Backbone as numpy.savetxt, mean C-alpha at the origin, in Angstrom:
# Nx Ny Nz CAx CAy CAz Cx Cy Cz
36.49 19.24 -7.75 35.45 18.95 -6.74 35.34 17.42 -6.57
36.10 16.85 -5.65 36.16 15.41 -5.47 35.22 14.99 -4.35
33.93 14.92 -4.65 32.94 14.63 -3.61 32.79 13.14 -3.35
33.45 12.28 -4.11 33.38 10.84 -3.90 34.21 10.41 -2.68
35.34 11.09 -2.47 36.27 10.68 -1.44 35.84 11.19 -0.07
36.32 10.49 0.97 36.06 10.95 2.33 36.89 12.19 2.61
36.26 13.18 3.24 36.94 14.44 3.52 36.54 14.92 4.91
37.30 15.89 5.37 36.97 16.48 6.67 35.64 17.23 6.60
35.45 17.99 5.53 34.21 18.74 5.34 33.82 18.70 3.86
32.54 18.89 3.62 32.02 18.97 2.26 31.24 20.27 2.10
31.34 20.86 0.93 30.55 22.06 0.66 29.11 21.66 0.38
28.23 22.66 0.38 26.82 22.38 0.10 26.65 21.76 -1.28
27.38 22.25 -2.27 27.30 21.71 -3.62 27.77 20.25 -3.67
28.80 19.93 -2.91 29.29 18.55 -2.88 28.27 17.62 -2.23
27.58 18.12 -1.18 26.51 17.32 -0.57 25.39 17.08 -1.58
25.03 18.10 -2.35 23.97 17.96 -3.36 24.37 16.95 -4.43
25.61 17.03 -4.89 26.10 16.10 -5.90 26.10 14.67 -5.38
26.49 14.50 -4.12 26.48 13.17 -3.52 25.04 12.63 -3.48
24.09 13.48 -3.11 22.69 13.04 -3.03 22.16 12.62 -4.39
22.45 13.42 -5.43 21.98 13.11 -6.78 22.59 11.80 -7.27
23.90 11.65 -7.10 24.59 10.43 -7.56 24.08 9.21 -6.79
23.92 9.35 -5.46 23.43 8.24 -4.65 22.01 7.85 -5.03
21.16 8.83 -5.30 19.78 8.57 -5.68 19.72 7.80 -7.00
20.46 8.28 -8.00 20.45 7.63 -9.31 21.02 6.22 -9.22
22.09 6.06 -8.42 22.70 4.74 -8.28 21.72 3.74 -7.66
21.05 4.16 -6.57 20.10 3.25 -5.91 18.87 2.99 -6.78
18.50 3.97 -7.59 17.38 3.77 -8.51 17.72 2.67 -9.52
18.95 2.67 -10.00 19.40 1.65 -10.94 19.45 0.28 -10.25
19.99 0.26 -9.01 20.07 -1.00 -8.27 18.69 -1.57 -8.01
17.75 -0.71 -7.58 16.39 -1.17 -7.29 15.69 -1.64 -8.55
16.01 -1.01 -9.68 15.40 -1.41 -10.94 15.88 -2.81 -11.34
17.12 -3.13 -11.04 17.67 -4.44 -11.38 17.10 -5.54 -10.49
16.67 -5.16 -9.27 16.03 -6.12 -8.39 14.58 -6.32 -8.81
14.01 -7.45 -8.44 12.59 -7.65 -8.72 11.77 -6.86 -7.72
10.49 -6.61 -8.07 9.61 -5.90 -7.15 9.42 -6.69 -5.86
9.49 -8.03 -5.92 9.34 -8.82 -4.70 10.49 -8.58 -3.76
11.64 -8.23 -4.29 12.80 -7.99 -3.44 12.63 -6.74 -2.60
11.73 -5.87 -2.97 11.56 -4.62 -2.22 10.19 -4.55 -1.56
9.67 -5.74 -1.20 8.50 -5.84 -0.33 7.28 -5.09 -0.83
6.95 -5.25 -2.08 5.73 -4.72 -2.66 5.72 -3.20 -2.76
6.86 -2.53 -2.53 6.89 -1.08 -2.64 7.14 -0.68 -4.09
6.58 0.46 -4.49 6.91 1.01 -5.79 8.37 1.47 -5.79
8.93 1.54 -6.97 10.36 1.78 -7.09 10.80 3.08 -6.42
10.14 4.19 -6.74 10.54 5.48 -6.17 10.34 5.50 -4.66
9.25 4.91 -4.18 8.97 4.88 -2.75 10.06 4.10 -2.01
10.45 2.98 -2.58 11.48 2.15 -1.95 12.81 2.90 -1.85
13.21 3.52 -2.94 14.50 4.23 -2.96 14.52 5.34 -1.92
13.48 6.14 -1.88 13.44 7.28 -0.95 13.39 6.79 0.50
12.56 5.77 0.78 12.45 5.25 2.15 13.78 4.68 2.63
14.47 3.95 1.76 15.74 3.34 2.12 16.82 4.39 2.36
16.92 5.33 1.45 17.99 6.32 1.54 17.78 7.27 2.71
16.58 7.80 2.86 16.33 8.77 3.94 16.53 8.12 5.30
16.10 6.85 5.44 16.30 6.15 6.71 17.75 6.06 7.09
18.59 5.75 6.13 20.02 5.66 6.41 20.65 7.02 6.64
20.21 8.01 5.88 20.80 9.35 6.01 20.54 9.92 7.40
19.32 9.78 7.87 18.97 10.35 9.17 19.58 9.55 10.31
19.73 8.25 10.12 20.22 7.39 11.21 21.67 7.69 11.55
22.52 7.91 10.58 23.95 8.06 10.84 24.30 9.28 11.70
23.84 10.49 11.34 24.20 11.63 12.20 23.59 11.56 13.59
22.49 10.82 13.73 21.88 10.69 15.05 22.62 9.69 15.93
23.45 8.84 15.33 24.16 7.83 16.10 25.67 8.06 16.14
26.15 9.01 15.36 27.59 9.29 15.30 27.83 10.73 15.69
28.54 10.95 16.79 28.77 12.31 17.28 29.72 13.10 16.40
30.43 12.43 15.53 31.37 13.12 14.65 30.71 13.63 13.37
29.43 13.32 13.18 28.73 13.78 11.99 27.74 14.88 12.36
27.69 15.91 11.54 26.74 16.99 11.77 25.44 16.73 11.02
24.43 17.54 11.33 23.13 17.39 10.70 23.00 18.14 9.39
23.92 19.06 9.14 23.80 19.91 7.95 23.75 19.08 6.68
24.71 18.18 6.54 24.77 17.37 5.33 23.54 16.51 5.16
23.07 15.90 6.25 21.90 15.03 6.18 20.64 15.81 5.82
20.52 17.01 6.37 19.35 17.82 6.07 19.34 18.27 4.61
20.51 18.66 4.11 20.60 19.06 2.70 20.28 17.88 1.80
20.89 16.73 2.13 20.67 15.54 1.30 19.21 15.12 1.31
18.58 15.13 2.49 17.18 14.74 2.59 16.29 15.68 1.79
16.57 16.97 1.87 15.79 17.95 1.11 15.92 17.71 -0.39
17.15 17.41 -0.83 17.36 17.14 -2.25 16.60 15.89 -2.67
16.64 14.85 -1.83 15.95 13.61 -2.15 14.44 13.81 -2.23
13.90 14.63 -1.36 12.47 14.89 -1.39 12.09 15.62 -2.68
12.93 16.56 -3.09 12.68 17.27 -4.36 12.74 16.29 -5.52
13.75 15.40 -5.49 13.88 14.39 -6.54 12.67 13.46 -6.55
12.20 13.08 -5.36 11.06 12.18 -5.26 9.79 12.82 -5.82
9.53 14.05 -5.40 8.35 14.76 -5.90 8.44 14.96 -7.41
9.64 15.28 -7.88 9.84 15.43 -9.32 9.60 14.11 -10.04
10.06 13.00 -9.42 9.84 11.69 -10.02 8.38 11.33 -10.11
7.61 11.63 -9.05 6.17 11.37 -9.07 5.49 12.19 -10.16
5.90 13.47 -10.26 5.34 14.33 -11.31 5.66 13.78 -12.70
6.89 13.31 -12.88 7.29 12.75 -14.17 6.51 11.48 -14.49
6.21 10.66 -13.46 5.41 9.46 -13.68 4.02 9.82 -14.20
3.46 10.91 -13.68 2.12 11.32 -14.10 2.14 12.03 -15.45
3.24 12.73 -15.73 3.30 13.59 -16.91 3.77 12.87 -18.16
4.80 12.02 -18.00 5.45 11.43 -19.17 5.34 9.91 -19.16
4.60 9.34 -20.09 4.46 7.88 -20.16 5.78 7.16 -20.36
6.74 7.78 -21.09 8.01 7.11 -21.33 8.78 6.90 -20.03
8.67 7.87 -19.09 9.33 7.72 -17.80 8.62 6.69 -16.95
7.29 6.64 -17.07 6.52 5.64 -16.35 6.90 4.23 -16.79
7.06 4.07 -18.10 7.47 2.76 -18.62 8.89 2.41 -18.19
9.73 3.44 -18.04 11.11 3.21 -17.63 11.21 2.76 -16.19
10.41 3.35 -15.33 10.49 3.08 -13.89 9.62 1.90 -13.48
8.37 1.88 -13.94 7.43 0.83 -13.55 7.43 -0.29 -14.59
7.61 -1.49 -14.11 7.61 -2.64 -15.03 6.20 -2.89 -15.56
6.06 -3.21 -16.85 4.73 -3.52 -17.40 4.24 -4.86 -16.88
2.92 -5.08 -16.86 2.40 -6.38 -16.41 2.86 -7.49 -17.34
3.10 -8.66 -16.75 3.58 -9.82 -17.51 2.57 -10.94 -17.37
2.13 -11.49 -18.49 1.18 -12.60 -18.48 1.92 -13.89 -18.12
1.46 -14.57 -17.08 2.14 -15.80 -16.65 1.22 -17.04 -16.74
-0.09 -16.80 -16.84 -1.03 -17.90 -17.08 -2.07 -17.41 -18.09
-2.34 -18.22 -19.09 -3.36 -17.85 -20.08 -4.13 -19.10 -20.49
-5.46 -19.01 -20.36 -6.34 -20.12 -20.72 -5.93 -21.42 -20.05
-5.59 -21.33 -18.76 -5.26 -22.52 -17.98 -3.87 -23.08 -18.21
-3.05 -22.38 -19.00 -1.70 -22.86 -19.29 -0.67 -21.91 -18.67
0.31 -22.49 -17.98 1.38 -21.69 -17.38 2.39 -21.31 -18.45
2.68 -20.02 -18.56 3.64 -19.53 -19.54 5.00 -19.41 -18.87
5.86 -20.37 -19.14 7.17 -20.39 -18.48 8.00 -19.17 -18.85
7.88 -18.70 -20.09 8.62 -17.51 -20.50 8.18 -16.29 -19.69
6.88 -16.24 -19.36 6.37 -15.16 -18.52 6.94 -15.22 -17.11
7.06 -16.44 -16.56 7.65 -16.60 -15.24 9.09 -16.12 -15.22
9.83 -16.45 -16.28 11.23 -16.03 -16.35 11.34 -14.51 -16.48
10.44 -13.92 -17.27 10.48 -12.47 -17.45 10.14 -11.74 -16.16
9.17 -12.28 -15.42 8.80 -11.67 -14.14 9.76 -12.04 -13.02
10.63 -13.02 -13.28 11.61 -13.51 -12.31 10.95 -14.02 -11.04
9.95 -14.84 -11.22 9.30 -15.51 -10.10 9.29 -17.01 -10.38
9.24 -17.78 -9.33 9.28 -19.24 -9.48 7.87 -19.80 -9.58
7.80 -21.05 -9.99 6.52 -21.74 -10.06 5.90 -21.86 -8.67
6.73 -22.03 -7.64 6.22 -22.12 -6.27 5.52 -20.84 -5.85
6.07 -19.69 -6.26 5.45 -18.41 -5.92 4.09 -18.28 -6.59
4.01 -18.67 -7.85 2.73 -18.63 -8.55 1.69 -19.50 -7.86
2.07 -20.73 -7.51 1.14 -21.63 -6.84 0.73 -21.10 -5.47
1.68 -20.47 -4.77 1.37 -19.89 -3.46 0.33 -18.79 -3.59
0.50 -17.92 -4.60 -0.46 -16.83 -4.80 -1.84 -17.38 -5.14
-1.89 -18.43 -5.94 -3.17 -19.03 -6.30 -3.84 -19.65 -5.08
-3.04 -20.30 -4.23 -3.61 -20.88 -3.00 -4.17 -19.79 -2.11
-3.46 -18.67 -2.00 -3.95 -17.56 -1.18 -5.24 -17.00 -1.74
-5.41 -17.10 -3.06 -6.66 -16.67 -3.68 -7.70 -17.76 -3.74
-7.44 -18.89 -3.02 -8.36 -20.02 -2.94 -8.67 -20.62 -4.31
-7.64 -20.66 -5.17 -7.76 -21.31 -6.47 -7.03 -22.64 -6.37
-7.75 -23.73 -6.54 -7.16 -25.05 -6.34 -6.60 -25.68 -7.61
-6.87 -25.07 -8.77 -6.41 -25.65 -10.03 -6.04 -24.54 -11.00
-4.82 -24.60 -11.51 -4.37 -23.58 -12.46 -5.23 -23.58 -13.72
-5.76 -24.71 -14.09 -6.55 -24.81 -15.31 -7.85 -24.01 -15.23
-8.24 -23.61 -14.03 -9.43 -22.78 -13.87 -9.15 -21.30 -14.15
-7.86 -20.95 -14.24 -7.47 -19.55 -14.42 -7.41 -19.22 -15.90
-8.20 -18.25 -16.32 -8.20 -17.86 -17.73 -7.10 -16.84 -18.01
-6.71 -16.07 -16.97 -5.64 -15.09 -17.15 -5.03 -14.76 -15.79
-3.70 -14.77 -15.72 -2.97 -14.33 -14.52 -1.80 -13.48 -14.97
-1.64 -12.32 -14.35 -0.57 -11.40 -14.72 0.21 -10.99 -13.49
1.50 -10.82 -13.69 2.37 -10.28 -12.66 2.36 -8.77 -12.80
1.97 -8.07 -11.71 1.82 -6.62 -11.76 3.09 -5.91 -11.32
3.12 -4.61 -11.56 4.31 -3.81 -11.25 4.61 -3.74 -9.76
3.59 -3.95 -8.90 3.82 -3.88 -7.46 4.25 -5.23 -6.88
4.50 -6.22 -7.76 4.98 -7.51 -7.30 3.88 -8.51 -6.98
2.63 -8.12 -7.13 1.53 -9.03 -6.85 1.08 -9.72 -8.14
0.37 -10.81 -7.97 -0.18 -11.54 -9.11 -1.70 -11.41 -9.09
-2.25 -10.88 -10.16 -3.71 -10.80 -10.28 -4.17 -11.88 -11.25
-5.31 -12.49 -10.94 -5.78 -13.58 -11.78 -7.30 -13.51 -11.94
-7.76 -14.08 -13.06 -9.17 -14.10 -13.37 -9.57 -15.54 -13.69
-10.63 -16.00 -13.06 -11.11 -17.36 -13.29 -11.98 -17.42 -14.54
-11.99 -18.59 -15.15 -12.91 -18.85 -16.24 -14.33 -18.65 -15.70
-15.22 -17.98 -16.46 -16.58 -17.70 -15.97 -17.31 -18.91 -15.40
-17.06 -20.11 -15.95 -17.78 -21.29 -15.45 -17.31 -21.73 -14.07
-16.17 -21.18 -13.61 -15.66 -21.52 -12.28 -15.85 -20.37 -11.28
-16.41 -19.28 -11.72 -16.59 -18.14 -10.83 -17.79 -18.37 -9.92
-17.74 -17.83 -8.68 -18.86 -18.01 -7.75 -20.15 -17.39 -8.29
-21.26 -18.00 -7.93 -22.57 -17.48 -8.33 -22.90 -16.27 -7.47
-23.35 -15.20 -8.09 -23.70 -13.97 -7.38 -25.18 -13.67 -7.58
-25.76 -12.81 -6.74 -27.16 -12.41 -6.95 -27.39 -11.84 -8.34
-26.40 -11.12 -8.87 -26.55 -10.56 -10.22 -26.66 -11.66 -11.26
-25.87 -12.75 -11.08 -25.95 -13.87 -12.01 -27.34 -14.49 -12.01
-27.96 -14.56 -10.83 -29.28 -15.18 -10.69 -30.42 -14.19 -10.93
-30.06 -12.92 -11.19 -31.09 -11.92 -11.43 -31.82 -11.48 -10.19
-31.18 -11.63 -9.02 -31.80 -11.25 -7.75 -31.45 -9.80 -7.43
-32.45 -9.01 -7.13 -32.24 -7.61 -6.80 -31.77 -7.48 -5.35
-30.75 -6.72 -5.12 -30.21 -6.52 -3.77 -30.26 -5.05 -3.39
-30.21 -4.80 -2.09 -30.21 -3.43 -1.60 -28.81 -2.83 -1.76
-28.72 -1.54 -1.99 -27.41 -0.90 -2.12 -26.59 -1.03 -0.84
-25.29 -1.20 -0.98 -24.42 -1.37 0.17 -24.14 -0.02 0.83
-24.23 -0.01 2.15 -23.84 1.17 2.92 -23.00 0.71 4.09
-21.82 1.29 4.20 -20.90 0.88 5.27 -21.40 1.41 6.61
-21.45 0.56 7.64 -21.86 1.04 8.97 -20.95 2.16 9.46
-21.51 3.11 10.13 -20.75 4.25 10.65 -20.40 4.01 12.11
-19.17 4.31 12.48 -18.73 4.17 13.87 -19.15 5.41 14.65
-19.88 5.19 15.74 -20.34 6.33 16.55 -19.74 6.32 17.96
-19.20 5.18 18.39 -18.51 5.11 19.68 -17.22 4.32 19.48
-16.15 4.87 19.98 -14.86 4.19 19.89 -14.15 4.34 21.23
-13.87 3.19 21.85 -13.14 3.16 23.13 -13.79 4.05 24.18
-15.11 3.92 24.31 -15.83 4.64 25.34 -16.07 6.11 25.06
-15.79 6.56 23.84 -15.98 7.97 23.49 -16.93 8.09 22.31
-17.95 8.95 22.46 -18.90 9.19 21.38 -18.26 10.10 20.33
-18.35 9.71 19.08 -17.80 10.51 17.98 -18.86 11.50 17.52
-18.77 12.70 18.03 -19.80 13.71 17.77 -19.87 14.10 16.30
-18.74 14.08 15.62 -18.75 14.46 14.20 -19.58 13.48 13.37
-19.47 12.19 13.71 -20.25 11.18 13.00 -21.74 11.35 13.31
-22.04 11.59 14.58 -23.44 11.79 14.96 -24.06 12.98 14.26
-23.27 14.04 14.10 -23.77 15.24 13.44 -24.15 14.94 12.00
-23.31 14.16 11.32 -23.61 13.80 9.93 -24.84 12.91 9.83
-25.03 12.09 10.85 -26.17 11.17 10.85 -27.45 11.82 11.37
-27.32 13.01 11.92 -28.49 13.70 12.47 -28.95 13.12 13.79
-28.02 12.54 14.55 -28.34 11.96 15.85 -27.70 12.79 16.96
-28.18 12.58 18.18 -27.65 13.28 19.33 -27.04 12.30 20.32
-26.25 12.83 21.27 -25.68 11.98 22.31 -26.77 11.35 23.16
-27.83 12.12 23.38 -28.93 11.60 24.20 -29.57 10.39 23.52
-29.68 10.44 22.20 -30.26 9.31 21.47 -29.39 8.07 21.63
-28.07 8.25 21.57 -27.14 7.13 21.70 -27.23 6.51 23.08
-27.16 7.35 24.11 -27.22 6.83 25.49 -28.55 6.14 25.77
-29.64 6.70 25.25 -30.95 6.10 25.44 -31.03 4.74 24.73
-30.45 4.66 23.52 -30.46 3.42 22.76 -29.64 2.34 23.47
-28.52 2.74 24.04 -27.67 1.78 24.76 -28.39 1.24 25.99
-29.05 2.12 26.71 -29.73 1.70 27.93 -30.93 0.80 27.63
-31.70 1.16 26.60 -32.91 0.40 26.32 -32.63 -0.94 25.64
-31.63 -0.96 24.76 -31.37 -2.18 23.98 -30.32 -3.09 24.60
-29.34 -2.49 25.29 -28.22 -3.30 25.80 -27.98 -3.16 27.30
-28.72 -2.27 27.95 -28.55 -2.03 29.39 -27.07 -1.77 29.74
-26.47 -0.88 29.01 -25.07 -0.55 29.26 -24.84 0.94 29.07
-23.63 1.39 29.44 -23.27 2.80 29.33 -22.22 3.00 28.25
-22.03 4.26 27.87 -21.06 4.59 26.83 -19.66 4.18 27.24
-19.31 4.38 28.51 -17.95 4.08 28.98 -17.60 2.60 28.89
-18.61 1.74 28.82 -18.38 0.29 28.75 -18.26 -0.23 27.32
-18.46 0.66 26.35 -18.49 0.24 24.95 -17.12 0.43 24.30
-16.59 -0.66 23.76 -15.33 -0.58 23.02 -15.56 -0.02 21.62
-16.62 -0.49 20.97 -16.94 -0.05 19.61 -18.43 -0.15 19.39
-19.00 0.86 18.75 -20.42 0.84 18.40 -20.58 1.39 16.99
-21.37 0.66 16.18 -21.62 1.10 14.81 -23.12 1.15 14.56
-23.51 1.92 13.56 -24.92 2.05 13.21 -25.06 1.98 11.70
-26.10 1.28 11.22 -26.29 1.18 9.78 -27.34 2.18 9.32
-27.71 2.12 8.05 -28.64 3.10 7.50 -30.07 2.90 7.99
-30.32 1.77 8.68 -31.65 1.53 9.25 -31.67 1.78 10.76
-30.65 2.46 11.25 -30.52 2.80 12.67 -30.36 1.58 13.56
-29.88 0.49 13.00 -29.58 -0.69 13.81 -28.22 -0.50 14.47
-28.20 -0.59 15.79 -26.98 -0.35 16.56 -26.32 -1.68 16.93
-25.03 -1.78 16.64 -24.27 -2.97 17.01 -23.11 -2.52 17.89
-22.95 -3.19 19.04 -21.91 -2.78 19.99 -20.99 -3.93 20.34
-19.77 -3.56 20.77 -18.79 -4.49 21.28 -18.30 -3.95 22.61
-18.50 -4.70 23.68 -18.13 -4.27 25.02 -16.69 -4.61 25.34
-16.13 -3.93 26.33 -14.77 -4.22 26.78 -14.66 -5.64 27.33
-15.71 -6.09 27.97 -15.69 -7.41 28.58 -16.54 -8.39 27.80
């Protein structure tokens, strides 16, 4: 069964073997690359997205290729992917094998060069991430780690952290996200039902407070105190 070589036709078993070998090979290749090389995607997600995209593209662009092989291969890859996700949840040893552990790259204001080498990122990348987090001095960072998804998480020394109401002992009201009740000129009845409001209440509120109609509203939200905020098309 020589499924590596190009042939006129392949059996279903040969297609399955090709899919398994290709999946394992790309998994190894992706593992050797850094997480930054695969655009913040998790390892299994990257492999499946890359392979399936190529598998589906070829038979759709080449009249000499049939869909049978691509469909079989895609089905096998999906089974492998779901199995991989299950293994990540079930077996810690597989999780450690696939997902890279966090690497400490800054500790107590000191840059750990060995950590940078292990994470395979440059000093410029570290400084860029800190700038994006509005950190102007590495010495203010008590801990920074390179995560498995390719991002850098960092924690400031408590004396450099912003003052919050909790720090000052100020009591605040609980946060409630405003609910969207109108989107692109359409009233969202499901949201109104949960809020215990009617369409008539919305139209009346718009007329009395904003002198406008529902059709003119691009977006309207309401908070827990029934305060209505709108954004018009114009």
